[in-house]
N, C-alpha and C positions, 0 to 999 in steps of 0.2 A: 504494500500500499504505499503510495506516496505521501510526501509531508503535506501537501496540500489537502488531499482527501482525509487525512487524520485530523488537521485542524478543523475542517468544515464539519467533520462528523461530531467533534468535541463541541463546536459551537452549537450545532443543531441539538445535541444531546441536553446541552446546558439550558437551551432555550425551551425544549420541551419539558424539562423538570421545573424551570421557573414558571411556565404556563400552568402546569398541574398544580402547582403549590398555590398560585395566585387563584385559580378556579376553587380549590378546596377552602382557602380562607374566604373568599367572597361567599361561597355557599354557606359556610358555618356562620359568618356575620348576618346574612341575609335571614337565616332560620332562627338565631338566637336573640337578635336584637331588634326584631320587629315588634312595635308595640301592638299587642292585641287589643282589638276593639270588642267590647262585650256586646253580645247580640241584644238588639233591642227588645224590651219585655213587651209582649202583646197583651190586649185585653183577656184573651183566653187563658194565657199563663198566669195573669194576676188572681183571676178567681179560682178558689180551691174547690174541688169537688170533694164531697163526702164520701166514703166508701158505702157501697150498697149493704144494707143490713143483712146478716146471714139468716137463712129461714130453718 
């Protein structure tokens, strides 16, 4: 293998590893640091149903 090919493969390998690490970090930050919005409470959820009497 020539010196040019070796250097090119090293650079491409480094870029592939850097891109994979960046993708992983962005994926983790998107998943864990996104504020969760609570679901709005509807009227049906506000009213509590009593359980049916047992016969």
